[in-house]
mmCIF file of the C-alpha atoms, coordinates in Angstrom:
data_MODEL
# 
_entry.id   MODEL 
# 
loop_
_atom_site.group_PDB 
_atom_site.id 
_atom_site.type_symbol 
_atom_site.label_atom_id 
_atom_site.label_alt_id 
_atom_site.label_comp_id 
_atom_site.label_asym_id 
_atom_site.label_entity_id 
_atom_site.label_seq_id 
_atom_site.pdbx_PDB_ins_code 
_atom_site.Cartn_x 
_atom_site.Cartn_y 
_atom_site.Cartn_z 
_atom_site.occupancy 
_atom_site.B_iso_or_equiv 
_atom_site.pdbx_formal_charge 
_atom_site.auth_seq_id 
_atom_site.auth_comp_id 
_atom_site.auth_asym_id 
_atom_site.auth_atom_id 
_atom_site.pdbx_PDB_model_num 
ATOM 1   C CA . MET A 1 1   ? 156.314 141.194 138.691 1.00 0.00 ? 1   MET A CA 1 
ATOM 2   C CA . PHE A 1 2   ? 152.743 142.322 139.130 1.00 0.00 ? 2   PHE A CA 1 
ATOM 3   C CA . THR A 1 3   ? 149.484 141.238 140.755 1.00 0.00 ? 3   THR A CA 1 
ATOM 4   C CA . GLY A 1 4   ? 146.986 142.056 138.160 1.00 0.00 ? 4   GLY A CA 1 
ATOM 5   C CA . LEU A 1 5   ? 145.144 144.427 140.447 1.00 0.00 ? 5   LEU A CA 1 
ATOM 6   C CA . ILE A 1 6   ? 144.745 147.581 138.344 1.00 0.00 ? 6   ILE A CA 1 
ATOM 7   C CA . ALA A 1 7   ? 145.703 150.876 140.196 1.00 0.00 ? 7   ALA A CA 1 
ATOM 8   C CA . GLU A 1 8   ? 144.721 153.303 137.547 1.00 0.00 ? 8   GLU A CA 1 
ATOM 9   C CA . VAL A 1 9   ? 143.162 153.596 134.127 1.00 0.00 ? 9   VAL A CA 1 
ATOM 10  C CA . GLY A 1 10  ? 145.376 155.929 131.994 1.00 0.00 ? 10  GLY A CA 1 
ATOM 11  C CA . THR A 1 11  ? 145.156 157.224 128.241 1.00 0.00 ? 11  THR A CA 1 
ATOM 12  C CA . ALA A 1 12  ? 147.572 156.402 125.619 1.00 0.00 ? 12  ALA A CA 1 
ATOM 13  C CA . GLN A 1 13  ? 148.805 159.857 124.197 1.00 0.00 ? 13  GLN A CA 1 
ATOM 14  C CA . ARG A 1 14  ? 151.207 159.067 121.206 1.00 0.00 ? 14  ARG A CA 1 
ATOM 15  C CA . LEU A 1 15  ? 152.680 155.919 119.704 1.00 0.00 ? 15  LEU A CA 1 
ATOM 16  C CA . VAL A 1 16  ? 155.759 157.024 117.635 1.00 0.00 ? 16  VAL A CA 1 
ATOM 17  C CA . GLN A 1 17  ? 157.108 154.352 115.308 1.00 0.00 ? 17  GLN A CA 1 
ATOM 18  C CA . LYS A 1 18  ? 160.821 154.214 115.301 1.00 0.00 ? 18  LYS A CA 1 
ATOM 19  C CA . GLY A 1 19  ? 161.645 151.460 112.547 1.00 0.00 ? 19  GLY A CA 1 
ATOM 20  C CA . ALA A 1 20  ? 160.475 148.266 113.941 1.00 0.00 ? 20  ALA A CA 1 
ATOM 21  C CA . GLU A 1 21  ? 160.272 149.505 117.525 1.00 0.00 ? 21  GLU A CA 1 
ATOM 22  C CA . ALA A 1 22  ? 158.099 152.301 118.928 1.00 0.00 ? 22  ALA A CA 1 
ATOM 23  C CA . GLU A 1 23  ? 157.890 154.844 121.973 1.00 0.00 ? 23  GLU A CA 1 
ATOM 24  C CA . LEU A 1 24  ? 154.665 154.932 123.707 1.00 0.00 ? 24  LEU A CA 1 
ATOM 25  C CA . SER A 1 25  ? 153.529 157.891 125.757 1.00 0.00 ? 25  SER A CA 1 
ATOM 26  C CA . VAL A 1 26  ? 150.846 157.412 128.475 1.00 0.00 ? 26  VAL A CA 1 
ATOM 27  C CA . SER A 1 27  ? 148.860 159.979 130.460 1.00 0.00 ? 27  SER A CA 1 
ATOM 28  C CA . CYS A 1 28  ? 148.250 159.241 134.109 1.00 0.00 ? 28  CYS A CA 1 
ATOM 29  C CA . GLY A 1 29  ? 148.423 160.519 137.669 1.00 0.00 ? 29  GLY A CA 1 
ATOM 30  C CA . LYS A 1 30  ? 148.506 158.035 140.585 1.00 0.00 ? 30  LYS A CA 1 
ATOM 31  C CA . ILE A 1 31  ? 150.895 155.537 138.870 1.00 0.00 ? 31  ILE A CA 1 
ATOM 32  C CA . ILE A 1 32  ? 153.822 157.834 138.488 1.00 0.00 ? 32  ILE A CA 1 
ATOM 33  C CA . GLN A 1 33  ? 153.669 159.476 141.961 1.00 0.00 ? 33  GLN A CA 1 
ATOM 34  C CA . GLU A 1 34  ? 156.576 157.292 143.163 1.00 0.00 ? 34  GLU A CA 1 
ATOM 35  C CA . ALA A 1 35  ? 157.879 156.310 139.593 1.00 0.00 ? 35  ALA A CA 1 
ATOM 36  C CA . ARG A 1 36  ? 161.297 156.824 138.425 1.00 0.00 ? 36  ARG A CA 1 
ATOM 37  C CA . PRO A 1 37  ? 162.993 156.116 134.785 1.00 0.00 ? 37  PRO A CA 1 
ATOM 38  C CA . GLY A 1 38  ? 163.956 152.517 134.819 1.00 0.00 ? 38  GLY A CA 1 
ATOM 39  C CA . ASP A 1 39  ? 160.830 151.467 136.698 1.00 0.00 ? 39  ASP A CA 1 
ATOM 40  C CA . SER A 1 40  ? 158.509 148.736 135.470 1.00 0.00 ? 40  SER A CA 1 
ATOM 41  C CA . ILE A 1 41  ? 154.843 149.374 134.622 1.00 0.00 ? 41  ILE A CA 1 
ATOM 42  C CA . SER A 1 42  ? 152.156 146.969 133.280 1.00 0.00 ? 42  SER A CA 1 
ATOM 43  C CA . VAL A 1 43  ? 150.325 148.579 130.568 1.00 0.00 ? 43  VAL A CA 1 
ATOM 44  C CA . ASP A 1 44  ? 147.228 146.443 129.590 1.00 0.00 ? 44  ASP A CA 1 
ATOM 45  C CA . GLY A 1 45  ? 149.294 143.580 131.060 1.00 0.00 ? 45  GLY A CA 1 
ATOM 46  C CA . ALA A 1 46  ? 152.526 144.259 129.151 1.00 0.00 ? 46  ALA A CA 1 
ATOM 47  C CA . CYS A 1 47  ? 155.534 145.217 131.009 1.00 0.00 ? 47  CYS A CA 1 
ATOM 48  C CA . VAL A 1 48  ? 157.327 148.223 129.921 1.00 0.00 ? 48  VAL A CA 1 
ATOM 49  C CA . THR A 1 49  ? 160.201 150.314 131.259 1.00 0.00 ? 49  THR A CA 1 
ATOM 50  C CA . VAL A 1 50  ? 159.845 153.923 132.122 1.00 0.00 ? 50  VAL A CA 1 
ATOM 51  C CA . GLU A 1 51  ? 162.233 155.710 129.743 1.00 0.00 ? 51  GLU A CA 1 
ATOM 52  C CA . ARG A 1 52  ? 161.363 159.221 131.242 1.00 0.00 ? 52  ARG A CA 1 
ATOM 53  C CA . LEU A 1 53  ? 158.612 160.970 133.084 1.00 0.00 ? 53  LEU A CA 1 
ATOM 54  C CA . THR A 1 54  ? 156.672 163.678 131.177 1.00 0.00 ? 54  THR A CA 1 
ATOM 55  C CA . LYS A 1 55  ? 154.284 166.461 132.516 1.00 0.00 ? 55  LYS A CA 1 
ATOM 56  C CA . GLU A 1 56  ? 151.350 164.219 131.699 1.00 0.00 ? 56  GLU A CA 1 
ATOM 57  C CA . GLY A 1 57  ? 152.609 160.786 132.750 1.00 0.00 ? 57  GLY A CA 1 
ATOM 58  C CA . PHE A 1 58  ? 155.491 158.647 131.197 1.00 0.00 ? 58  PHE A CA 1 
ATOM 59  C CA . ALA A 1 59  ? 157.070 157.671 128.144 1.00 0.00 ? 59  ALA A CA 1 
ATOM 60  C CA . ALA A 1 60  ? 158.136 153.840 127.440 1.00 0.00 ? 60  ALA A CA 1 
ATOM 61  C CA . PHE A 1 61  ? 160.125 152.014 124.781 1.00 0.00 ? 61  PHE A CA 1 
ATOM 62  C CA . LEU A 1 62  ? 158.367 149.279 122.797 1.00 0.00 ? 62  LEU A CA 1 
ATOM 63  C CA . SER A 1 63  ? 160.578 146.525 121.502 1.00 0.00 ? 63  SER A CA 1 
ATOM 64  C CA . ARG A 1 64  ? 159.674 144.581 118.206 1.00 0.00 ? 64  ARG A CA 1 
ATOM 65  C CA . GLU A 1 65  ? 158.721 141.601 120.395 1.00 0.00 ? 65  GLU A CA 1 
ATOM 66  C CA . THR A 1 66  ? 156.269 143.838 122.488 1.00 0.00 ? 66  THR A CA 1 
ATOM 67  C CA . LEU A 1 67  ? 154.786 145.234 119.164 1.00 0.00 ? 67  LEU A CA 1 
ATOM 68  C CA . GLN A 1 68  ? 154.357 141.798 117.782 1.00 0.00 ? 68  GLN A CA 1 
ATOM 69  C CA . LYS A 1 69  ? 152.967 139.876 120.646 1.00 0.00 ? 69  LYS A CA 1 
ATOM 70  C CA . THR A 1 70  ? 150.680 142.401 122.330 1.00 0.00 ? 70  THR A CA 1 
ATOM 71  C CA . THR A 1 71  ? 148.180 144.844 121.604 1.00 0.00 ? 71  THR A CA 1 
ATOM 72  C CA . LEU A 1 72  ? 150.219 147.999 122.559 1.00 0.00 ? 72  LEU A CA 1 
ATOM 73  C CA . GLY A 1 73  ? 150.916 148.627 118.896 1.00 0.00 ? 73  GLY A CA 1 
ATOM 74  C CA . ASP A 1 74  ? 147.361 149.097 118.043 1.00 0.00 ? 74  ASP A CA 1 
ATOM 75  C CA . LEU A 1 75  ? 146.935 151.857 120.568 1.00 0.00 ? 75  LEU A CA 1 
ATOM 76  C CA . ARG A 1 76  ? 145.625 155.189 119.365 1.00 0.00 ? 76  ARG A CA 1 
ATOM 77  C CA . PRO A 1 77  ? 145.637 158.646 121.206 1.00 0.00 ? 77  PRO A CA 1 
ATOM 78  C CA . GLY A 1 78  ? 142.761 158.589 123.797 1.00 0.00 ? 78  GLY A CA 1 
ATOM 79  C CA . THR A 1 79  ? 142.599 154.864 124.136 1.00 0.00 ? 79  THR A CA 1 
ATOM 80  C CA . ALA A 1 80  ? 142.201 153.963 127.693 1.00 0.00 ? 80  ALA A CA 1 
ATOM 81  C CA . VAL A 1 81  ? 144.765 151.546 129.337 1.00 0.00 ? 81  VAL A CA 1 
ATOM 82  C CA . ASN A 1 82  ? 145.003 149.543 132.472 1.00 0.00 ? 82  ASN A CA 1 
ATOM 83  C CA . LEU A 1 83  ? 148.054 150.370 134.598 1.00 0.00 ? 83  LEU A CA 1 
ATOM 84  C CA . GLU A 1 84  ? 149.835 148.807 137.470 1.00 0.00 ? 84  GLU A CA 1 
ATOM 85  C CA . ALA A 1 85  ? 153.281 149.538 139.133 1.00 0.00 ? 85  ALA A CA 1 
ATOM 86  C CA . ALA A 1 86  ? 155.607 146.527 139.795 1.00 0.00 ? 86  ALA A CA 1 
ATOM 87  C CA . LEU A 1 87  ? 155.146 144.699 142.992 1.00 0.00 ? 87  LEU A CA 1 
ATOM 88  C CA . ARG A 1 88  ? 157.311 145.485 145.998 1.00 0.00 ? 88  ARG A CA 1 
ATOM 89  C CA . PRO A 1 89  ? 158.404 142.762 148.509 1.00 0.00 ? 89  PRO A CA 1 
ATOM 90  C CA . THR A 1 90  ? 156.188 144.309 151.276 1.00 0.00 ? 90  THR A CA 1 
ATOM 91  C CA . ASP A 1 91  ? 153.097 144.597 149.034 1.00 0.00 ? 91  ASP A CA 1 
ATOM 92  C CA . ARG A 1 92  ? 150.145 142.443 149.716 1.00 0.00 ? 92  ARG A CA 1 
ATOM 93  C CA . LEU A 1 93  ? 149.580 139.652 146.831 1.00 0.00 ? 93  LEU A CA 1 
ATOM 94  C CA . GLY A 1 94  ? 145.889 140.403 146.397 1.00 0.00 ? 94  GLY A CA 1 
ATOM 95  C CA . GLY A 1 95  ? 145.628 139.133 142.949 1.00 0.00 ? 95  GLY A CA 1 
ATOM 96  C CA . HIS A 1 96  ? 147.984 136.380 141.595 1.00 0.00 ? 96  HIS A CA 1 
ATOM 97  C CA . LEU A 1 97  ? 151.626 136.382 140.322 1.00 0.00 ? 97  LEU A CA 1 
ATOM 98  C CA . VAL A 1 98  ? 151.641 138.228 137.027 1.00 0.00 ? 98  VAL A CA 1 
ATOM 99  C CA . GLN A 1 99  ? 154.784 138.551 135.228 1.00 0.00 ? 99  GLN A CA 1 
ATOM 100 C CA . GLY A 1 100 ? 153.738 141.173 132.554 1.00 0.00 ? 100 GLY A CA 1 
ATOM 101 C CA . HIS A 1 101 ? 155.058 138.826 129.818 1.00 0.00 ? 101 HIS A CA 1 
ATOM 102 C CA . VAL A 1 102 ? 152.040 138.632 127.469 1.00 0.00 ? 102 VAL A CA 1 
ATOM 103 C CA . GLU A 1 103 ? 151.983 135.496 125.804 1.00 0.00 ? 103 GLU A CA 1 
ATOM 104 C CA . GLY A 1 104 ? 149.344 136.049 123.129 1.00 0.00 ? 104 GLY A CA 1 
ATOM 105 C CA . VAL A 1 105 ? 146.185 137.988 122.042 1.00 0.00 ? 105 VAL A CA 1 
ATOM 106 C CA . GLY A 1 106 ? 142.638 136.710 122.570 1.00 0.00 ? 106 GLY A CA 1 
ATOM 107 C CA . THR A 1 107 ? 139.468 138.139 121.302 1.00 0.00 ? 107 THR A CA 1 
ATOM 108 C CA . VAL A 1 108 ? 136.444 139.029 123.272 1.00 0.00 ? 108 VAL A CA 1 
ATOM 109 C CA . LEU A 1 109 ? 133.357 137.071 122.155 1.00 0.00 ? 109 LEU A CA 1 
ATOM 110 C CA . ALA A 1 110 ? 130.969 138.666 124.748 1.00 0.00 ? 110 ALA A CA 1 
ATOM 111 C CA . LEU A 1 111 ? 130.527 140.728 127.867 1.00 0.00 ? 111 LEU A CA 1 
ATOM 112 C CA . GLU A 1 112 ? 127.120 139.773 129.641 1.00 0.00 ? 112 GLU A CA 1 
ATOM 113 C CA . ARG A 1 113 ? 125.950 141.626 132.590 1.00 0.00 ? 113 ARG A CA 1 
ATOM 114 C CA . VAL A 1 114 ? 124.887 139.377 135.463 1.00 0.00 ? 114 VAL A CA 1 
ATOM 115 C CA . GLY A 1 115 ? 123.578 141.383 138.478 1.00 0.00 ? 115 GLY A CA 1 
ATOM 116 C CA . GLU A 1 116 ? 126.177 143.931 139.334 1.00 0.00 ? 116 GLU A CA 1 
ATOM 117 C CA . GLY A 1 117 ? 128.923 142.031 137.846 1.00 0.00 ? 117 GLY A CA 1 
ATOM 118 C CA . ALA A 1 118 ? 129.459 140.398 134.411 1.00 0.00 ? 118 ALA A CA 1 
ATOM 119 C CA . THR A 1 119 ? 130.639 137.118 132.637 1.00 0.00 ? 119 THR A CA 1 
ATOM 120 C CA . LEU A 1 120 ? 133.283 137.712 130.113 1.00 0.00 ? 120 LEU A CA 1 
ATOM 121 C CA . ARG A 1 121 ? 134.120 135.102 127.434 1.00 0.00 ? 121 ARG A CA 1 
ATOM 122 C CA . VAL A 1 122 ? 137.380 135.227 125.187 1.00 0.00 ? 122 VAL A CA 1 
ATOM 123 C CA . GLU A 1 123 ? 138.618 133.174 122.560 1.00 0.00 ? 123 GLU A CA 1 
ATOM 124 C CA . LEU A 1 124 ? 142.259 132.295 123.313 1.00 0.00 ? 124 LEU A CA 1 
ATOM 125 C CA . PRO A 1 125 ? 145.131 131.506 120.991 1.00 0.00 ? 125 PRO A CA 1 
ATOM 126 C CA . GLU A 1 126 ? 145.314 127.740 120.555 1.00 0.00 ? 126 GLU A CA 1 
ATOM 127 C CA . ASP A 1 127 ? 148.601 127.305 121.979 1.00 0.00 ? 127 ASP A CA 1 
ATOM 128 C CA . LEU A 1 128 ? 147.658 128.808 125.262 1.00 0.00 ? 128 LEU A CA 1 
ATOM 129 C CA . VAL A 1 129 ? 144.889 126.415 125.905 1.00 0.00 ? 129 VAL A CA 1 
ATOM 130 C CA . PRO A 1 130 ? 146.939 123.810 127.647 1.00 0.00 ? 130 PRO A CA 1 
ATOM 131 C CA . PHE A 1 131 ? 148.056 126.357 130.342 1.00 0.00 ? 131 PHE A CA 1 
ATOM 132 C CA . VAL A 1 132 ? 144.339 127.227 131.292 1.00 0.00 ? 132 VAL A CA 1 
ATOM 133 C CA . VAL A 1 133 ? 142.498 125.299 133.834 1.00 0.00 ? 133 VAL A CA 1 
ATOM 134 C CA . SER A 1 134 ? 139.082 125.765 135.607 1.00 0.00 ? 134 SER A CA 1 
ATOM 135 C CA . LYS A 1 135 ? 139.366 127.832 138.955 1.00 0.00 ? 135 LYS A CA 1 
ATOM 136 C CA . GLY A 1 136 ? 142.934 128.798 137.868 1.00 0.00 ? 136 GLY A CA 1 
ATOM 137 C CA . SER A 1 137 ? 144.314 132.143 137.178 1.00 0.00 ? 137 SER A CA 1 
ATOM 138 C CA . ILE A 1 138 ? 144.549 134.145 134.098 1.00 0.00 ? 138 ILE A CA 1 
ATOM 139 C CA . ALA A 1 139 ? 145.356 137.827 133.321 1.00 0.00 ? 139 ALA A CA 1 
ATOM 140 C CA . LEU A 1 140 ? 143.352 139.645 130.582 1.00 0.00 ? 140 LEU A CA 1 
ATOM 141 C CA . VAL A 1 141 ? 144.492 143.262 129.790 1.00 0.00 ? 141 VAL A CA 1 
ATOM 142 C CA . GLY A 1 142 ? 146.470 142.949 133.007 1.00 0.00 ? 142 GLY A CA 1 
ATOM 143 C CA . VAL A 1 143 ? 143.569 142.173 135.100 1.00 0.00 ? 143 VAL A CA 1 
ATOM 144 C CA . SER A 1 144 ? 143.869 139.232 137.527 1.00 0.00 ? 144 SER A CA 1 
ATOM 145 C CA . LEU A 1 145 ? 140.789 136.782 136.954 1.00 0.00 ? 145 LEU A CA 1 
ATOM 146 C CA . THR A 1 146 ? 139.728 133.402 137.700 1.00 0.00 ? 146 THR A CA 1 
ATOM 147 C CA . VAL A 1 147 ? 138.815 130.936 135.179 1.00 0.00 ? 147 VAL A CA 1 
ATOM 148 C CA . ALA A 1 148 ? 135.100 129.902 135.542 1.00 0.00 ? 148 ALA A CA 1 
ATOM 149 C CA . ALA A 1 149 ? 134.963 127.472 132.454 1.00 0.00 ? 149 ALA A CA 1 
ATOM 150 C CA . LEU A 1 150 ? 137.115 126.462 129.568 1.00 0.00 ? 150 LEU A CA 1 
ATOM 151 C CA . ARG A 1 151 ? 135.250 125.186 126.445 1.00 0.00 ? 151 ARG A CA 1 
ATOM 152 C CA . GLY A 1 152 ? 137.649 124.432 123.842 1.00 0.00 ? 152 GLY A CA 1 
ATOM 153 C CA . ARG A 1 153 ? 139.464 127.808 123.004 1.00 0.00 ? 153 ARG A CA 1 
ATOM 154 C CA . GLU A 1 154 ? 136.836 129.738 124.714 1.00 0.00 ? 154 GLU A CA 1 
ATOM 155 C CA . VAL A 1 155 ? 137.571 130.854 128.336 1.00 0.00 ? 155 VAL A CA 1 
ATOM 156 C CA . GLU A 1 156 ? 135.061 132.243 130.605 1.00 0.00 ? 156 GLU A CA 1 
ATOM 157 C CA . VAL A 1 157 ? 135.594 134.470 133.662 1.00 0.00 ? 157 VAL A CA 1 
ATOM 158 C CA . ALA A 1 158 ? 133.294 136.277 136.022 1.00 0.00 ? 158 ALA A CA 1 
ATOM 159 C CA . VAL A 1 159 ? 134.214 140.156 136.293 1.00 0.00 ? 159 VAL A CA 1 
ATOM 160 C CA . ILE A 1 160 ? 133.186 141.596 139.761 1.00 0.00 ? 160 ILE A CA 1 
ATOM 161 C CA . PRO A 1 161 ? 131.572 145.009 139.886 1.00 0.00 ? 161 PRO A CA 1 
ATOM 162 C CA . ALA A 1 162 ? 134.718 146.603 141.168 1.00 0.00 ? 162 ALA A CA 1 
ATOM 163 C CA . SER A 1 163 ? 136.608 145.505 138.300 1.00 0.00 ? 163 SER A CA 1 
ATOM 164 C CA . LEU A 1 164 ? 134.137 146.586 135.749 1.00 0.00 ? 164 LEU A CA 1 
ATOM 165 C CA . LYS A 1 165 ? 134.292 150.162 137.297 1.00 0.00 ? 165 LYS A CA 1 
ATOM 166 C CA . VAL A 1 166 ? 138.132 150.713 137.764 1.00 0.00 ? 166 VAL A CA 1 
ATOM 167 C CA . THR A 1 167 ? 139.493 148.586 134.557 1.00 0.00 ? 167 THR A CA 1 
ATOM 168 C CA . THR A 1 168 ? 138.923 148.799 130.980 1.00 0.00 ? 168 THR A CA 1 
ATOM 169 C CA . LEU A 1 169 ? 136.886 145.598 131.045 1.00 0.00 ? 169 LEU A CA 1 
ATOM 170 C CA . GLY A 1 170 ? 133.628 147.514 131.632 1.00 0.00 ? 170 GLY A CA 1 
ATOM 171 C CA . SER A 1 171 ? 133.713 148.689 128.223 1.00 0.00 ? 171 SER A CA 1 
ATOM 172 C CA . ALA A 1 172 ? 134.735 145.449 126.527 1.00 0.00 ? 172 ALA A CA 1 
ATOM 173 C CA . THR A 1 173 ? 132.761 144.761 123.232 1.00 0.00 ? 173 THR A CA 1 
ATOM 174 C CA . PRO A 1 174 ? 132.906 141.735 120.795 1.00 0.00 ? 174 PRO A CA 1 
ATOM 175 C CA . GLY A 1 175 ? 135.869 141.759 118.697 1.00 0.00 ? 175 GLY A CA 1 
ATOM 176 C CA . ARG A 1 176 ? 138.242 143.663 121.003 1.00 0.00 ? 176 ARG A CA 1 
ATOM 177 C CA . ARG A 1 177 ? 141.699 142.170 121.191 1.00 0.00 ? 177 ARG A CA 1 
ATOM 178 C CA . VAL A 1 178 ? 142.927 141.542 124.613 1.00 0.00 ? 178 VAL A CA 1 
ATOM 179 C CA . ASN A 1 179 ? 146.368 140.651 126.040 1.00 0.00 ? 179 ASN A CA 1 
ATOM 180 C CA . VAL A 1 180 ? 146.596 137.296 127.758 1.00 0.00 ? 180 VAL A CA 1 
ATOM 181 C CA . GLU A 1 181 ? 149.026 135.794 130.203 1.00 0.00 ? 181 GLU A CA 1 
ATOM 182 C CA . THR A 1 182 ? 148.408 132.398 131.711 1.00 0.00 ? 182 THR A CA 1 
ATOM 183 C CA . ASP A 1 183 ? 149.257 131.429 135.287 1.00 0.00 ? 183 ASP A CA 1 
ATOM 184 C CA . VAL A 1 184 ? 153.012 131.240 135.742 1.00 0.00 ? 184 VAL A CA 1 
ATOM 185 C CA . VAL A 1 185 ? 152.818 128.109 137.978 1.00 0.00 ? 185 VAL A CA 1 
ATOM 186 C CA . GLY A 1 186 ? 150.719 126.422 135.293 1.00 0.00 ? 186 GLY A CA 1 
ATOM 187 C CA . ARG A 1 187 ? 153.260 127.257 132.537 1.00 0.00 ? 187 ARG A CA 1 
ATOM 188 C CA . TYR A 1 188 ? 156.271 125.700 134.479 1.00 0.00 ? 188 TYR A CA 1 
ATOM 189 C CA . ILE A 1 189 ? 154.352 122.591 135.219 1.00 0.00 ? 189 ILE A CA 1 
ATOM 190 C CA . VAL A 1 190 ? 153.356 121.912 131.789 1.00 0.00 ? 190 VAL A CA 1 
ATOM 191 C CA . ALA A 1 191 ? 156.648 122.701 130.456 1.00 0.00 ? 191 ALA A CA 1 
ATOM 192 C CA . TYR A 1 192 ? 158.267 120.278 132.975 1.00 0.00 ? 192 TYR A CA 1 
ATOM 193 C CA . LEU A 1 193 ? 155.930 117.445 132.196 1.00 0.00 ? 193 LEU A CA 1 
ATOM 194 C CA . ARG A 1 194 ? 156.527 117.997 128.537 1.00 0.00 ? 194 ARG A CA 1 
ATOM 195 C CA . GLY A 1 195 ? 160.310 118.053 129.050 1.00 0.00 ? 195 GLY A CA 1 
ATOM 196 C CA . LEU A 1 196 ? 159.999 114.622 130.776 1.00 0.00 ? 196 LEU A CA 1 
ATOM 197 C CA . ARG A 1 197 ? 158.050 112.904 128.151 1.00 0.00 ? 197 ARG A CA 1 
ATOM 198 C CA . GLY A 1 198 ? 158.449 115.208 125.038 1.00 0.00 ? 198 GLY A CA 1 
ATOM 199 C CA . GLU A 1 199 ? 155.870 117.393 123.304 1.00 0.00 ? 199 GLU A CA 1 
ATOM 200 C CA . ARG A 1 200 ? 153.158 114.829 123.982 1.00 0.00 ? 200 ARG A CA 1 
ATOM 201 C CA . GLY A 1 201 ? 153.455 115.433 127.835 1.00 0.00 ? 201 GLY A CA 1 
ATOM 202 C CA . LEU A 1 202 ? 152.353 112.779 130.529 1.00 0.00 ? 202 LEU A CA 1 
ATOM 203 C CA . SER A 1 203 ? 148.928 110.805 130.115 1.00 0.00 ? 203 SER A CA 1 
ATOM 204 C CA . VAL A 1 204 ? 146.813 109.921 132.904 1.00 0.00 ? 204 VAL A CA 1 
ATOM 205 C CA . ASP A 1 205 ? 147.825 106.161 132.477 1.00 0.00 ? 205 ASP A CA 1 
ATOM 206 C CA . GLU A 1 206 ? 151.500 107.111 132.495 1.00 0.00 ? 206 GLU A CA 1 
ATOM 207 C CA . LEU A 1 207 ? 151.052 109.029 135.699 1.00 0.00 ? 207 LEU A CA 1 
ATOM 208 C CA . ILE A 1 208 ? 149.114 106.227 137.330 1.00 0.00 ? 208 ILE A CA 1 
ATOM 209 C CA . LYS A 1 209 ? 152.104 103.706 136.247 1.00 0.00 ? 209 LYS A CA 1 
ATOM 210 C CA . GLN A 1 210 ? 154.555 106.100 138.062 1.00 0.00 ? 210 GLN A CA 1 
ATOM 211 C CA . GLY A 1 211 ? 152.555 105.751 141.162 1.00 0.00 ? 211 GLY A CA 1 
ATOM 212 C CA . PHE A 1 212 ? 150.413 108.963 141.207 1.00 0.00 ? 212 PHE A CA 1 
# 
């Protein structure tokens, strides 16, 4: 479990294909000071397990699922990546609950500077739209953000100056692919309601009939 508060921006060193799987090596400093093999680290929002520590950072195994559902398979040497260590029970939850289970890949439409901050617009995969609500939480490349608006498949979030400086969002350009994870609470609620009434879910009229 993570918070979506990026601790460090590391650098992808190597991506070695091993059949349908791969090994990713990342260069970093702060994030591995207390890391051990077997620990979980979020790389651009995707939870990976440290296989071994290296002189420069760490190496992690990427499964077929990770390569298919995230942008980690696109990484090239020198690419900057957002890093966060797994949440400890005694840590403050400054962002929101992020599992590191990337649900899909969105596409940056625009990053527009507004004062010292910025407005980021991203096109989401259609199947993720039902889990996104205005003022709810969403993680993009592992960064905890609040949904400012949702228009069709387009989600808009405000990026504060600190996030622009300490994450890779400050260099986001149109067309960039970004890992997306919607709010875990919202996902469970939608799944529960769909389970009650099938894939069509519950309508407002049906909720009123039930006394809500």
